[in-house]
N, C-alpha and C positions, 0 to 999 in steps of 0.2 A: 089257598089262592090263586083268585083267577088271573090266568097271565093277559097281559095286554101287549105286550111288547113279544115278536116274535125270537126266535134264537140271534138267528145272524148280526140283526138291528142290536139287539139287545150287548150281544158278543162286542161289537163293535164301539157301543156308548161305555161298557166297561174297561177296553182296551183302552179308550182316549183320556178315560180321567186318569188310568194310572200312567201310561203315558204323558201327560200333562202335568200330573200331582198338582192341582190346581187347588187352592186354598179355601174356596170362595166355590162350591156347585149351586146351581139353584133350577130347582123341577115347579112347572107349573101341572098339572095334574097328576095328582099321585093316585088317583082312584085309590082301588085298593093294594096297593105299596107293590105290584110287582116292578115295577121300574124302580122304584125307589129302594127297594134290596139290593139292586143290581147295584145302583150307583153309590149306595152305601157300603155294598162289603168290595169295591174299589176303593173308597177311602179308609176301611179297615188294610187293606191289605198293602197300601200306601204306607201307612202307619208303622205296620208291620215290616216293612225295609227299610225304616229307619230316616227319622224326620216328621214333620207335620202330617199327620194325614188328611186334615183339611176340612169342611164342615160341608153338611148337604142340608139345604133349608130349601123346604116342600109348600107345596099352598094345592087347597082344592075345596072344594065347596061343601063336603063331608069332610070326617073322620074317619072315613073306612080305614084310609092307612092307618092311623092311627093304634088301629085294634088288632092291625095282621100284621104288622112290623113286629120282629123281636123283638123283644127291649133288648135284650144282649147285643144286635146288632147296630141300634140305635145308638145304645149308649150316651155317649155328650158330644157325639157327630153328625147329631139331626136335629133340625129344631122344623117342627111341624106347625103350620100358620093355617087353621080352616077358613072359609069366608072367600071372596071375590079378591082376588090378587091385584087388582087395579085400585080396589082402596084399601089396600095395605102397604105398609112400609116394605120396602124391597132389598137385599143386601146390594152394596156396592161391589163391582168390579168384579163379577163372575168368570172364574175362566171356562167353566164349562157348564152351558143351559140346556135343559132340556124342555119342550115343548108340547105337551099332549092334551092340552084343556079344550075349550071352545073352537072347533074348526068350523068357524066363521068369519067371512072377510072383514067383519067389523072388528072382532077379536084379533084375526091379524093384522090390521092397522095400526091398533094398539099398541101391541107388543112389540111392533118393529121401530116404533118410536121411542117408546117408553123405554125397550129394553134392548131390543138389536143397536139402535144408534149410537148407545152409551156405553158398547162394551171394550173392554181393552184388548190393545193390537194382539193376535194370536189367540184369541177364545175359540173357544168349539161351541160350535149348535148343533143341535138337531132335534128335527121336527118332525112328528110324525103323521101318519097316514096320511100323506103327500099324492106317492105313487102307489096306489092302488089298483092303478090302472097303467097301457101304456103313457099318457100325459093324464094332467090333471085337468079337472072342468074350467070353462073360461070365468069361471067368476067360485069366490069363496077363499078358502084359506092358503090353498096350494096356489093360483094363480098371483096372489097379494105377496106370499114369500118367493117367490121364483121373479113377477116383478123387480121385487127388490133389491134381490141377486144379482140380475141382470143388468142392472142401471149402475150398480156399482163393481159390475165387471170381476164376481165374485165366483166363481164356479164353486162344482159342489159333488157330494159321492152318494150315491143310491145303491144298496142290494135289493132292490125290488125286484121280484120274478117277473113282473108286468115290463116294469119299464126298462131295465138292465141288465137281462137275462145272462149276460157274459160276463161282466161282475160276481154278480149272483149264484151262476154255476163255477167261478174260478174260487170262490170263497168257498162255498160246500167243498171242492176239489181238495184246496188245503186243507178244512179241517179233517178230510176221509185220508189224506197224509201222513198227518197229526193223531189221527187214531182217536179222534174229538168229534167223533158226527154224529156219535150217541145223540139223538133230539133231547133237549131240557121240554120243552113246551111242542108236543108231535102235534097240535091238532091244526094251526095253520104256519104256511111258509112264505107267505106275501110281502115281508118285509119292507112296509113302505113308506120307512123313515126317509129324511134326507139328511144330509150330515154339509156343513163347511166350516169354515174357520177365518178369522174378522182378517182383512189385512193389519201384517203387522212390518215392524221399522225391518230393511232388509227380506223382508220376502219375495220370494222369486214365483214366476211365474212356472208351474207343471203342468202342459198338456198332457188330458186324459182322454184317450176315444170318449164321445158323446158327451160331453162335460167340460168342452173349453179349456180356461185356466185354471187349477184350481192352485192354491196358494201354500206354497211350501217354505215354513216359518225356521230359521236356527233356533235352539233352545234357548238363549237369552230371549228372546220374543215371548215366549210359551208363559202367562200371567199364572206366578206365585209357584212358577218351577223350580226345581233343583236340578241343573247343568249334569250335575255328580250323579243322580237318583232317579235318570228317567230309564224306561220300560222300552228295551227295542219292540216294535210292532212286527210283525208278516210281512212281506213284499206287499201284498194285495192291498192292505190297510195302507202302506206308509206314504202311499202315493197320495195319497191329497194331504 
């Protein structure tokens, strides 16, 4: 299976799903299923820890993911829909959304309106391929998403080695300390993904260097979360 996410951003996505325990996860851009397997493993591990593991709804123009994702992992927790997500029904109230499809301004304008505007309080979002460089270009998906966040006063996190090398290095140092530094996908280390949380009831602002005000929400604002069964995050990830 050809990887599409670098290690740190894949691990943050996995840990976020473990921590928030969403009942519904939405993925646009499954490709060959690399990110899909990370999300499905998080849902499987949530179910193993007790309670409802949740369901992943994936969309892609091709059906390559359906041929590559192991059937035992997919089980009854995966719903794959081939075709253009803009012309397909989407699940209501996802607690985690991963966006890695068409990286165009037009597509970003669609999903900021059709998906992001409708998310429940406290939902988490991951947008891939934003920070391949220190800043995204003035036009394109990254510019649309960052503008949408800025207008709403929502901060974000990235582990991009180009945009935030300090966070990137701190997370790699934490992995070494935990003896988890062996690479899963050694071919790339850019980690260009952007992460943020939608504001929720009782969210407070948590300032993080370089990213303004990140939203910190109590357990009861996590969509579909069981506050008695949350997974603690490492300090470097807990800050957003």
